[in-house]
N, C-alpha and C positions, 0 to 999 in steps of 0.2 A: 621863480629862480628857476632856471635853466639849466639842463644837463649838457656837459660836455662830453660828447664821445671821440675820444682819440681813434683812427682806424679808419676804417671802410663802412659805406652802409649796409655791407652784408651782416655787420654785427647788430645792426637798427633793425634789420628783417627777421632777424632770428632769433633774437630777444622778446620772450613775451612781455617783459614791460616798456621797454624802447620801443616797439613796434605799435605799440596800444595809440589808437588815432586821435585819441584824447590829450596825449601829448605828444603831439607831433607838433605843435607850436613853440614848444618848450625844450627842444632837441637839436642839437647844431652838431653836425659830424664833420670833422676836420681830421681828413688823413694823413698820417704819418707822413713827414716828406725827408730829404736831405740837402744838405747843404753841399752843393758843387764845390764850394771852395774850400772845403774842408780834405778833399782829396789833393793827393800830389798832382800837380801840373804834368811833371814827368813821368813817364811810368818807367820801367827796369826791363829793357828789353832782353837782357839776359836770361831771363827766365825762359824764354821761346827755346833758347840753345839749350839750355839745361833740361829741356822736357822733349827735344828734337823735334822741334817745331820748324818746318821750314817757313819765312816770312808770309808768303803766298799759300800758305796750307790753310783750307778753312778745317775748324774744328768748332767741337760743342762744348760748353763750357759747364760744370758745376760747380758754385762755391759755397761751403757752410759746413756746419759741425757733421760730422759723419753719424748721425744718429739714427734710430731704425726707420723713426716716422719721414724719414725723407725718403723712403722707396729708392733709393740706390741700388739695392739688388734688382729693382726692375729695369733700373738704366743700364746696367749689366747685362741683365740678358737682353735687350733691344739692341744693346752696340754691336753684337755680331749680325745685325742685318742693316748697320750705317757704314756706309761707305768713307768713314772719316774718324778721326780720332775724337775722343771724349776725354778731356780732362776733367779729374776731379780732384779738385783744391781743397785742401781742409784736412783736420785731424778727428779723431772723436772714437767714440768707444765702440763703435762698429768697424774700423778701419782695416783690424786682422783679417774679419769674416769677410768684408769685401775683397781683399787681396784674394784670398784663398778661392772664392767663387769667381773670379776672373780667372784665375789661373786655372782650374777646375775648368771652366767651360772654354777655354784658351780665346778669351777675348783681349788679344794681344794691341786692339786699339784702345782700349781703357789704360789711360795713363794718371796713374797716383802722383799730384805734383806735391802733398803734404802741404804743410801748413805756408803761406805766401804772406810776404810782407806786403804793404799798400800799396807799395810803385811795382809791384810786381800784379798785384790785382789789377791795378790799372791798364796794365798791358795786357793781361789775359782778357779782360771785358772790351778794349779796342779792338781787338784782333780776331776774335771768335765769330763765328758764324750767327751762333744764337746761344741764349741761355737755356740750360735745362732744369729746371726743379719738379723732380717727379714726386715730390712728397705727398703719400695717399691717406694720411690721418690728418684729423681736422686739429691736432697738436700744430699743425704749421696755420697759424690764425692769420698770418698776415704776408710774411715772405718780403722783408727787407730788401732780398738780393733783385726780385723783381725789380723795385724801384730802383736798384742800383744799375741793373741791364739796360731800363728806361732812359736812364739820365745819358746812358755812352751810347743812346740810340741804336739799341740791339733788340732783335725780336726774340720772344721769350715762347718756349714750351713746359707748360704744366697743366696739374689735373685738377678736374673739378671734383673739390673736396665741402664745398659748401662752406668756405672762407675768405676772407680779403684778398687770397690768391688772383681768384677769377674779378675780382675789381682792379687791383692792377695791371694785370692782363687779359684785355678785351679779346675773345674769342674771334678769330677771322680779322682783328682790327693790328693787334700789335703782336700776336702771335698764334700760337694754338692751344687751346685749352681740349685736353684729351679726358677719357674715363681714367681713373683711379686703377693704379695695379694691372696695367694691360701693356706689357712692352710691345706688343705688337702696334698698338697706337702710338703709343712713344716713338717707334722708329720710323711709322708713318710720316710721322709729323716732323721728324729732324730728316729723314730722306726730302720731303717736300720742300724744306729750306734750304737744304745742301743742293739740290738739283736746279733749282730756280733763283739763283743768285738776285734777279729783279724782284722777287715777290720778298725775300729775306729783306731788301734793302727798303723796299716801300712800307712793310711793318716795322721795321727800326726807325724810319723816320716817323712815323703813326706814334711810337713809343716816346721817343724823345719830345714829341707835341704834348702826348698825354702828360709826362713827366711835368713841362713847362706849366701846363695849366691847372694840377692838380698837386704836384709832390714837390715840387720846387719848396726851396727855403723861403723864398721872398712870398711865396703864395701863403704857403703857410703860416708866416709871420704876419701878414694881411688877414689872415682869417679870424687868429686871435684877435687880433686889434680891433677887428670889426665887430668882433663880438661881445668885448670887452667894453667897448663904446656904445654900444646895445644894450646892456646891462645896466652900465651908468645911466643912462637915459631913462631908463624904469623909474 
């Protein structure tokens, strides 16, 4: 019987059982994907006005639950050295502490958007310069928001934590993968995408191609269909 591992090859490489060479032909890895048609076709551009963002203004975006392992305290530290707004969309247990940190540091370019609707999220993803996911702990096992960014053709900045995040965001191709817990590294990567729009566009196109080849609903569905056919034929 074959084992199906939903996620990314990182799980197989780090699992003492699944990485056993004697089991290699019994394991199939099918990455989590996203159905693009499940997202609103039209965004809600009013969110940009609500957050004080000019239509042509580049900004960086974080979307997710405000939890400790997301590393947002490092992103806020990095924001002081980034010449653009950093939008933090979401709510969670770290929200109050993060707002206090931003006030204490004088990080006026960090904008807390709160909970956003699906349509607002579409607008924020479509218009951002890049997505930032500063998660610094392995609790961030995959990072579906990275798949969302790739789906919208956006480059990504994430941290190397030995999980599926570095499978979705390929260093130097679809974005930057920087050391965890390093505000300096985060700021350098973000500024590189901010000052070089051509690089940001090229990495965004690469991210979209990676989404289409690995993370789309069509590819995920076909992978399962192929596996079931293989098993049925045995």
